[in-house]
N, C-alpha and C positions, 0 to 999 in steps of 0.2 A: 859830126862827134862833138859834144862838150865835155872835157876834162876840166872841172876847177880843182883847184888846191887850197886846204883851209884848216885851218887849227892850231893844232899845239905841232907846229914844224918839227920838231925836235923829238918828239915823241914815235909810237909804233906806228908804219904806212896802213891805212883802211879803206879799201876802196870801196864805196858804194855803190849800188846797184839794183833804183827804182824796177818797180813792177808794170802790168800791163797798163798801156795809156796814161802812163804817168812819168814825172820829173822828178829829179833828187828834192827840188824845193819844196815841192807838194810833198809826196813821199814817205821822206823822213823830217819834215820841217818842224814837227813838233822835236826833235833831241837833234840835232844838228849839233846844237848850242852845247849839250853836255856831251858827246860824243868828240867835238870839236879840241876841249878841256881836256882830252889826256891824248887821243890820237888825231895825225897828221892826216886829214880827210882827203882823196880824190874822190871827190862827188862824179859821178856822169850824167848825161844824158847823150840817150842815144839818135843817131840819127831818126830824123820826123818827130822828133823831142827836146829838139835842140835849139827849136825859134829861130834856124836857117833857113827855114822856106825845102829843106831836104824829104824824101820819102825813106820811109822803113826797108831796109832792102831783105834780108832773110837772119836769122840767127847765126848762124853759121860766121858772116860776114860779118856781122858787129864783135863777133865773139876772136873773127882777127885784129880787130883794128885795136880792141882792149889788151890784146896778145902783144902789139906793134907798140902801142904807148907805153906799156910797160918795161919790155928789151931796151926800148930807145930813152925811159927815164928811170927806170932800176934796175938795169942789167937781168933781168929777166928776172926778179926775184923779191918777192915780196911779204909784207908781215902778215897781209887778211886781206880779206873780201868776206861781206856781207849782201847777199840780195832779197830783195825784198818779193817774194812770191816767185813771178815769172824772172827778175833778176836773179833769183839761185839756179836758174838754167843755165845762167850765165858763170857761176858762181861751178857747178858741175861741169859744164866742158873747159871751164877755163884748167881743171883740177885730170879730168881724161885726158884732153890731149898733149899732156903734159910737154909744152911749148914753152910753158915758163911756170915759175914753182910759186905757189899760196903755202906758207907754213898755217895759216889758218884758213880754213873756207867757211862762214856761216851762214847754216838756209834761216830764210824766215819764212820758219811757218809755209814752207810750198806744198802744190796738190803735187808736182812733176807728170800730170800728166802726158800720156805717150799714143800714138795712135799712126793710124796709115794716113794714104792719102785717101782716102772716103770718110771717113768718118771726120778725121780735121776739117775736111770742106763744110762739110754736113754740120759739125757742131760750131763752126765758122757764122755760117751763113742764120745759125740763131742765136748764139752770142754776141757778136757786133754790134746787130742794131742796140740792142740793149746798151752797151759801151758808148755806142754815137747819138743816144737820146737825149741827152740831155741840152739840147738845143731848141727843144718843142714850148711846147706851151709852159703857162706857168700854173698850171692846172699839174702837171705829168712834170713838172719838175720838184712842185711841192709833194706831190705824191713819192716821187724815188727818194728827196730828201728825208721822205717820216721812215722808210724802209732803211736808210741807212742808218738812220739814227737808233733805230729798234732794235739792227742786229749787229749793228756795232758800238754801241753805247756812244754814238757820237756826239757833242753838240751841234746845235743849227752851224757857227761861225765853222767845224771843222766839216760836217756836210759839204755846203756850201761850195769848199775850199774844192774837197776833190770833183763833185758835179761840175764846178769851172774847169779844172785840170783835163778833166775828160774832155770835155764839148770842147777846146781846142786846139786838136789834133786832128790831123787829115784822116777819115775810115780808111784811107787807102795804106797809113799807118799802121795805123790800129788794126786792121786787117789783117797784114803781110807778119806784122807780129805776133800777132794770136794763134795764127793758120801756123806761120812755119815752125812757133817754140814747139805745138804739137808732133812735128816731124822732126824733130831735136832727138833724137834720143842718147838715153844715157847705156853706159853694157850694165852687166850685173856684176859683185861684187868689185867694186872699184877699189883700189890700193893702191896710196902715194906715199913713197917712207919719205917720212918726214914731212907729210902733211896732216894734221888736226882736223878731220870733219867734224864741225855740230851744228846739228839743230836742233832749233825751237819750234817745240811741239807744240800745237795748239789745238789741245785734247776734242773739244768740237766740235772741232772737224771731221774726226771719227778714226777709229785706229786703223782701218783703211791704208790713210796714211802713215802711219805709226810703223807698217809691216812694209811698205813702200821704201820706205829710208833706210831703211834694214836690210833688203832685197839691192839698192842701188850701191850701196855703199859699207865693205868691210867692217865692221865694228863703231862704227859711228857714234859718237858723245850727244847724249840727246839727254836733251832739258824741256818735262814735263810745265805745262802751264794751263789752266784752268782759263781757256779764252778762245773765241772765232780767233779766225787767221787773220791775222797780223794785227790785232787789236790793242799791242803796243802802240802801236804807230799813230792812234786814232783813238783810242779807249780810256783815254787820263792818266794820272799817276799811279793807279794802283793794278796797273800793268806794265808801265814802260818802266817804274821802277826796278822789279826784279829783273825781266829781260834785259835792262841795260847792267844788273851786276854780273848776269851770266853770262854775257858776252867780254865783260871785264874778265872774270874768271877762265872764258876759252882763250880769249887771246893771249894767258897764261900759262896754259898747261904745255908743257913741257910736250916736243917732236921730234 
């Protein structure tokens, strides 16, 4: 596990938890400097995605390591954590498990999918090969690049950066991450006193996700944006600026 601390060391502490098959350098690369102007950032790379040669074990084992770091370095309490996509599953577990305290949990347009073992296995068989296909032929890379650019409104440089990120991690780590995320469930109506729960809702994902956020958490604060899944991280300033403003407002909400 890798925990890199940077930014405004006198500011509120904000953990950054990246998404599937990615490290924080790529996942949050477009906003690191701006977040670091105000916040003391703790940027996390999980086992299997930290360059150490380790393999991602499962979501709960990694959650326990994050909890241990918070206990050892912050007395068991932090100002906030933001999860990108799958990283939001860690935010949810940190809140639900109550082993550490977050003043603010920020969920970056997650799907929060959950399933049983057979369905998780089947989905992994279908999806993981797609996430590990970026080392194929130049023709396949070009086709994938165009899909990323079209769907997320990425430029060439950003699309290539994400493809390079996905392709450098082991298929075993990606499989374990994707599979165990589906098996790591959240309870319904989670409520922890003095913890604010905040969602970045990308409405182009569909209303079923909005219903899901309200199912798992009691009275979450939800900000709606006209964008695709996590588009604020790689779709340009049109999307990044309003979401960054919302994050500041989330972090200032009384709890």
